[in-house]
VOROMI-81358 format. One record per residue (C-alpha): residue number from 0; x, y, z. Coordinates in steps of 0.02 Angstrom, whole numbers, plus 50000, padded with zeros to 5 digits. Layout:
<rs>
+------+-------+-------+-------+
| resi |     u |     v |     w |
+------+-------+-------+-------+
|  NUM |     X |     Y |     Z |
...
+------+-------+-------+-------+
</rs>
This chain:
<rs>
+------+-------+-------+-------+
| resi |     u |     v |     w |
+------+-------+-------+-------+
|    0 | 57132 | 48171 | 49155 |
|    1 | 57057 | 48350 | 49192 |
|    2 | 56931 | 48389 | 49319 |
|    3 | 56813 | 48426 | 49188 |
|    4 | 56832 | 48254 | 49106 |
|    5 | 56799 | 48190 | 49277 |
|    6 | 56645 | 48271 | 49302 |
|    7 | 56581 | 48221 | 49116 |
|    8 | 56647 | 48029 | 49159 |
|    9 | 56532 | 48038 | 49302 |
|   10 | 56384 | 48084 | 49187 |
|   11 | 56427 | 47970 | 49054 |
|   12 | 56448 | 47843 | 49178 |
|   13 | 56267 | 47829 | 49214 |
|   14 | 56352 | 47872 | 49402 |
|   15 | 56230 | 48038 | 49390 |
|   16 | 56062 | 48055 | 49374 |
|   17 | 55997 | 48203 | 49458 |
|   18 | 56070 | 48365 | 49435 |
|   19 | 56010 | 48504 | 49553 |
|   20 | 56068 | 48682 | 49469 |
|   21 | 56081 | 48856 | 49541 |
|   22 | 56110 | 48998 | 49418 |
|   23 | 56126 | 49200 | 49437 |
|   24 | 56160 | 49336 | 49345 |
|   25 | 56312 | 49284 | 49244 |
|   26 | 56226 | 49155 | 49132 |
|   27 | 56133 | 49282 | 49058 |
|   28 | 56269 | 49438 | 49009 |
|   29 | 56289 | 49373 | 48852 |
|   30 | 56113 | 49394 | 48804 |
|   31 | 56144 | 49583 | 48851 |
|   32 | 56092 | 49596 | 49035 |
|   33 | 56229 | 49643 | 49147 |
|   34 | 56250 | 49597 | 49315 |
|   35 | 56254 | 49682 | 49464 |
|   36 | 56418 | 49675 | 49549 |
|   37 | 56562 | 49686 | 49412 |
|   38 | 56667 | 49874 | 49426 |
|   39 | 56615 | 49982 | 49294 |
|   40 | 56509 | 49871 | 49201 |
|   41 | 56395 | 49800 | 49319 |
|   42 | 56219 | 49902 | 49356 |
|   43 | 56264 | 49952 | 49525 |
|   44 | 56430 | 50061 | 49476 |
|   45 | 56331 | 50124 | 49306 |
|   46 | 56199 | 50202 | 49424 |
|   47 | 56302 | 50332 | 49515 |
|   48 | 56231 | 50473 | 49401 |
|   49 | 56066 | 50447 | 49482 |
|   50 | 56124 | 50488 | 49659 |
|   51 | 56031 | 50358 | 49749 |
|   52 | 56052 | 50336 | 49931 |
|   53 | 56151 | 50173 | 49901 |
|   54 | 56151 | 50073 | 49722 |
|   55 | 56044 | 49926 | 49794 |
|   56 | 55892 | 50076 | 49839 |
|   57 | 55819 | 50074 | 49681 |
|   58 | 55779 | 49877 | 49684 |
|   59 | 55710 | 49911 | 49871 |
|   60 | 55530 | 49910 | 49919 |
|   61 | 55535 | 50030 | 50038 |
|   62 | 55620 | 50165 | 49923 |
|   63 | 55500 | 50109 | 49764 |
|   64 | 55354 | 50142 | 49880 |
|   65 | 55369 | 50333 | 49887 |
|   66 | 55508 | 50330 | 49738 |
|   67 | 55464 | 50225 | 49618 |
|   68 | 55535 | 50349 | 49463 |
|   69 | 55713 | 50274 | 49462 |
|   70 | 55682 | 50109 | 49438 |
|   71 | 55546 | 50149 | 49291 |
|   72 | 55665 | 50243 | 49215 |
|   73 | 55776 | 50099 | 49189 |
|   74 | 55665 | 49958 | 49156 |
|   75 | 55655 | 49957 | 48992 |
|   76 | 55849 | 49914 | 48974 |
|   77 | 55810 | 49777 | 49104 |
|   78 | 55653 | 49708 | 49052 |
|   79 | 55678 | 49556 | 48936 |
|   80 | 55562 | 49570 | 48807 |
|   81 | 55676 | 49516 | 48661 |
|   82 | 55818 | 49439 | 48741 |
|   83 | 55885 | 49287 | 48671 |
|   84 | 55939 | 49127 | 48778 |
|   85 | 56123 | 49105 | 48777 |
|   86 | 56228 | 48957 | 48740 |
|   87 | 56219 | 48918 | 48943 |
|   88 | 56027 | 48916 | 48913 |
|   89 | 56038 | 48779 | 48795 |
|   90 | 56146 | 48679 | 48909 |
|   91 | 56008 | 48692 | 49041 |
|   92 | 55880 | 48636 | 48903 |
|   93 | 55980 | 48486 | 48857 |
|   94 | 56008 | 48425 | 49021 |
|   95 | 55807 | 48424 | 49040 |
|   96 | 55806 | 48343 | 48880 |
|   97 | 55920 | 48193 | 48944 |
|   98 | 55807 | 48193 | 49103 |
|   99 | 55956 | 48222 | 49210 |
|  100 | 55897 | 48386 | 49279 |
|  101 | 55817 | 48362 | 49435 |
|  102 | 55780 | 48533 | 49473 |
|  103 | 55847 | 48747 | 49435 |
|  104 | 55855 | 48874 | 49557 |
|  105 | 55877 | 49037 | 49443 |
|  106 | 55896 | 49201 | 49528 |
|  107 | 55880 | 49287 | 49372 |
|  108 | 55702 | 49364 | 49313 |
|  109 | 55725 | 49371 | 49136 |
|  110 | 55636 | 49189 | 49106 |
|  111 | 55773 | 49125 | 48987 |
|  112 | 55778 | 48980 | 49061 |
|  113 | 55579 | 48934 | 49018 |
|  114 | 55619 | 49009 | 48838 |
|  115 | 55759 | 48878 | 48785 |
|  116 | 55641 | 48730 | 48846 |
|  117 | 55673 | 48695 | 49014 |
|  118 | 55492 | 48635 | 49073 |
|  119 | 55432 | 48763 | 49186 |
|  120 | 55389 | 48624 | 49340 |
|  121 | 55582 | 48596 | 49370 |
|  122 | 55599 | 48797 | 49369 |
|  123 | 55617 | 48902 | 49522 |
|  124 | 55615 | 49084 | 49501 |
|  125 | 55687 | 49127 | 49652 |
|  126 | 55685 | 49319 | 49629 |
|  127 | 55507 | 49331 | 49526 |
|  128 | 55485 | 49374 | 49375 |
|  129 | 55442 | 49522 | 49234 |
|  130 | 55294 | 49409 | 49172 |
|  131 | 55180 | 49481 | 49280 |
|  132 | 55118 | 49633 | 49392 |
|  133 | 55031 | 49705 | 49528 |
|  134 | 54997 | 49854 | 49642 |
|  135 | 55125 | 49856 | 49776 |
|  136 | 54982 | 49915 | 49902 |
|  137 | 54820 | 49828 | 49877 |
|  138 | 54902 | 49675 | 49748 |
|  139 | 54778 | 49705 | 49634 |
|  140 | 54837 | 49618 | 49461 |
|  141 | 54886 | 49752 | 49304 |
|  142 | 54866 | 49737 | 49115 |
|  143 | 54989 | 49676 | 49010 |
|  144 | 54984 | 49810 | 48878 |
|  145 | 54959 | 49952 | 49017 |
|  146 | 55129 | 49886 | 49085 |
|  147 | 55212 | 49864 | 48898 |
|  148 | 55166 | 50058 | 48882 |
|  149 | 55240 | 50111 | 49047 |
|  150 | 55407 | 50023 | 49024 |
|  151 | 55408 | 50083 | 48835 |
|  152 | 55389 | 50259 | 48897 |
|  153 | 55484 | 50240 | 49076 |
|  154 | 55325 | 50323 | 49152 |
|  155 | 55256 | 50252 | 49318 |
|  156 | 55104 | 50154 | 49297 |
|  157 | 54979 | 50153 | 49443 |
|  158 | 54841 | 50061 | 49496 |
|  159 | 54681 | 50081 | 49436 |
|  160 | 54569 | 50021 | 49598 |
|  161 | 54491 | 50197 | 49650 |
|  162 | 54558 | 50286 | 49797 |
|  163 | 54725 | 50150 | 49807 |
|  164 | 54835 | 50233 | 49664 |
|  165 | 54996 | 50130 | 49730 |
|  166 | 55140 | 50121 | 49602 |
|  167 | 55129 | 49947 | 49506 |
|  168 | 55282 | 49841 | 49520 |
|  169 | 55316 | 49682 | 49428 |
|  170 | 55319 | 49522 | 49512 |
|  171 | 55493 | 49523 | 49538 |
|  172 | 55563 | 49497 | 49728 |
|  173 | 55649 | 49682 | 49782 |
|  174 | 55765 | 49695 | 49928 |
|  175 | 55650 | 49679 | 50091 |
|  176 | 55526 | 49573 | 50019 |
|  177 | 55519 | 49378 | 50050 |
|  178 | 55556 | 49261 | 49918 |
|  179 | 55400 | 49133 | 49857 |
|  180 | 55344 | 49022 | 49975 |
|  181 | 55381 | 48873 | 49895 |
|  182 | 55576 | 48902 | 49912 |
|  183 | 55576 | 48811 | 50081 |
|  184 | 55472 | 48663 | 50026 |
|  185 | 55613 | 48658 | 49848 |
|  186 | 55747 | 48680 | 49946 |
|  187 | 55766 | 48496 | 50000 |
|  188 | 55813 | 48452 | 49809 |
|  189 | 55983 | 48500 | 49849 |
|  190 | 55998 | 48340 | 49955 |
|  191 | 55940 | 48240 | 49843 |
|  192 | 56055 | 48307 | 49709 |
|  193 | 56212 | 48185 | 49655 |
|  194 | 56280 | 48323 | 49555 |
|  195 | 56251 | 48496 | 49588 |
|  196 | 56314 | 48619 | 49473 |
|  197 | 56317 | 48813 | 49514 |
|  198 | 56329 | 48951 | 49367 |
|  199 | 56367 | 49136 | 49360 |
|  200 | 56311 | 49188 | 49535 |
|  201 | 56440 | 49280 | 49656 |
|  202 | 56337 | 49189 | 49808 |
|  203 | 56334 | 49342 | 49910 |
|  204 | 56136 | 49351 | 49907 |
|  205 | 56038 | 49234 | 50045 |
|  206 | 55962 | 49123 | 50031 |
|  207 | 56022 | 49055 | 49881 |
|  208 | 56199 | 49077 | 49955 |
|  209 | 56152 | 48943 | 50063 |
|  210 | 56101 | 48801 | 49928 |
|  211 | 56277 | 48735 | 49879 |
|  212 | 56322 | 48676 | 50061 |
|  213 | 56157 | 48582 | 50069 |
|  214 | 56230 | 48470 | 49929 |
|  215 | 56267 | 48302 | 50029 |
|  216 | 56460 | 48236 | 50067 |
|  217 | 56541 | 48159 | 49929 |
|  218 | 56407 | 48238 | 49791 |
|  219 | 56515 | 48322 | 49667 |
|  220 | 56491 | 48518 | 49664 |
|  221 | 56532 | 48601 | 49484 |
|  222 | 56562 | 48808 | 49484 |
|  223 | 56574 | 48890 | 49328 |
|  224 | 56596 | 49084 | 49367 |
|  225 | 56720 | 49208 | 49325 |
|  226 | 56791 | 49199 | 49517 |
|  227 | 56757 | 49068 | 49650 |
|  228 | 56622 | 49101 | 49751 |
|  229 | 56541 | 49045 | 49931 |
|  230 | 56621 | 48880 | 49995 |
|  231 | 56698 | 48807 | 49843 |
|  232 | 56863 | 48749 | 49854 |
|  233 | 56825 | 48668 | 50061 |
|  234 | 56768 | 48504 | 49987 |
|  235 | 56894 | 48364 | 49893 |
|  236 | 56742 | 48330 | 49755 |
|  237 | 56732 | 48517 | 49715 |
|  238 | 56777 | 48586 | 49511 |
|  239 | 56800 | 48758 | 49459 |
|  240 | 56792 | 48800 | 49291 |
|  241 | 56833 | 49005 | 49302 |
|  242 | 56779 | 49118 | 49164 |
|  243 | 56628 | 49154 | 49060 |
|  244 | 56499 | 49047 | 49092 |
|  245 | 56469 | 49018 | 48885 |
|  246 | 56659 | 48946 | 48883 |
|  247 | 56645 | 48840 | 49045 |
|  248 | 56496 | 48776 | 48968 |
|  249 | 56567 | 48742 | 48800 |
|  250 | 56697 | 48651 | 48886 |
|  251 | 56593 | 48540 | 48975 |
|  252 | 56462 | 48491 | 48826 |
|  253 | 56631 | 48461 | 48719 |
|  254 | 56698 | 48348 | 48857 |
|  255 | 56532 | 48250 | 48859 |
|  256 | 56506 | 48237 | 48658 |
|  257 | 56361 | 48356 | 48677 |
|  258 | 56425 | 48482 | 48562 |
|  259 | 56343 | 48469 | 48417 |
|  260 | 56180 | 48417 | 48498 |
|  261 | 56182 | 48595 | 48603 |
|  262 | 56243 | 48710 | 48475 |
|  263 | 56083 | 48647 | 48366 |
|  264 | 55969 | 48678 | 48517 |
|  265 | 56029 | 48854 | 48544 |
|  266 | 56004 | 48871 | 48358 |
|  267 | 55815 | 48821 | 48364 |
|  268 | 55786 | 48913 | 48534 |
|  269 | 55856 | 49076 | 48478 |
|  270 | 55744 | 49049 | 48307 |
|  271 | 55609 | 49054 | 48410 |
|  272 | 55649 | 49182 | 48520 |
|  273 | 55663 | 49288 | 48346 |
|  274 | 55502 | 49241 | 48271 |
|  275 | 55411 | 49314 | 48415 |
|  276 | 55500 | 49462 | 48448 |
|  277 | 55400 | 49629 | 48472 |
|  278 | 55410 | 49786 | 48431 |
|  279 | 55444 | 49883 | 48588 |
|  280 | 55491 | 50051 | 48473 |
|  281 | 55661 | 50131 | 48489 |
|  282 | 55809 | 50036 | 48600 |
|  283 | 55892 | 50145 | 48715 |
|  284 | 56034 | 50075 | 48806 |
|  285 | 56046 | 50061 | 49005 |
|  286 | 56198 | 50218 | 49003 |
|  287 | 56067 | 50321 | 48897 |
|  288 | 55921 | 50294 | 48984 |
|  289 | 56013 | 50324 | 49154 |
|  290 | 56097 | 50494 | 49094 |
|  291 | 55905 | 50527 | 49027 |
|  292 | 55837 | 50529 | 49203 |
|  293 | 55976 | 50617 | 49271 |
|  294 | 55954 | 50748 | 49171 |
|  295 | 55770 | 50762 | 49218 |
|  296 | 55802 | 50758 | 49392 |
|  297 | 55930 | 50889 | 49386 |
|  298 | 55820 | 51016 | 49273 |
|  299 | 55680 | 50971 | 49401 |
|  300 | 55791 | 51024 | 49526 |
|  301 | 55827 | 51175 | 49441 |
|  302 | 55650 | 51230 | 49416 |
|  303 | 55610 | 51192 | 49576 |
|  304 | 55751 | 51294 | 49641 |
|  305 | 55708 | 51444 | 49529 |
|  306 | 55527 | 51410 | 49579 |
|  307 | 55572 | 51436 | 49759 |
|  308 | 55696 | 51585 | 49724 |
|  309 | 55540 | 51679 | 49628 |
|  310 | 55422 | 51642 | 49781 |
|  311 | 55547 | 51706 | 49894 |
|  312 | 55561 | 51869 | 49792 |
|  313 | 55365 | 51872 | 49778 |
|  314 | 55338 | 51864 | 49959 |
|  315 | 55486 | 51965 | 50013 |
|  316 | 55408 | 52093 | 49897 |
|  317 | 55225 | 52071 | 49958 |
|  318 | 55284 | 52085 | 50150 |
|  319 | 55387 | 52256 | 50123 |
|  320 | 55247 | 52328 | 50050 |
|  321 | 55127 | 52269 | 50183 |
|  322 | 55265 | 52353 | 50299 |
|  323 | 55262 | 52517 | 50193 |
|  324 | 55074 | 52527 | 50205 |
|  325 | 55066 | 52505 | 50397 |
|  326 | 55187 | 52645 | 50427 |
|  327 | 55058 | 52772 | 50304 |
+------+-------+-------+-------+
</rs>
């Protein structure tokens, strides 16, 4: 009997009632959202043409405060406006439907868990979401329609409050910002779990990385990820299903006898998302947006350098003229 079958038997046998789930970017890559750290394909690797101080700077609040342009240059490719939930999201919704989902911690900001049908009161968006936005300086909310326009064009939206003019930021948690206040309160859910499921995360970002070790001793912990992460493998009850999240979820659903139900639910949520799809104009890939912004920055530097030389020449000529006149 495989580890997956053992976990499935625990669930089918009624020994599991409270599953706590932690998910990261890996569950949304199949929806078209690149993860952060994968070599070559990850966002940080692909940001190199922007010549940032360091890749994470684009998502750091202190950098955003004075240089929000790079963030908005790629925001369109990161916004989840028309993305569809993956089969993994459908599996999460199925857990909730079967009253097995005790709580879900998501590090993702795409909102696809909710789109798939996971009840909002079962979700903690640890890193915020794109659904609302406000001025970083005075925290005044900003209209949705104007934010949509800004993201569509790549232009930075600024606060409408007179004498403020702070850049508007989506309500996602940047590096250097605190997590939602409710995180500490919900953290205790982990110790209430009789099974913990972790999917699509490297477990390198605190404080979510500290959640799996809080599962009680003897409680099975299942990792579905491309590689091992955190302290998985240090407990006898740990199960690691290495590979893409969708593949791992399908294996688990098959062992549970849920495949047909999960696939049917997935089709429903995808159809619902397609029906509500919005027109955001011509689509551009992340790499296209990065290249476009990199060229804009390069061109502006050329203009700036040319303008500087022109001024130097002009001032040099004026100074020489003044000197000549003073000698007369």
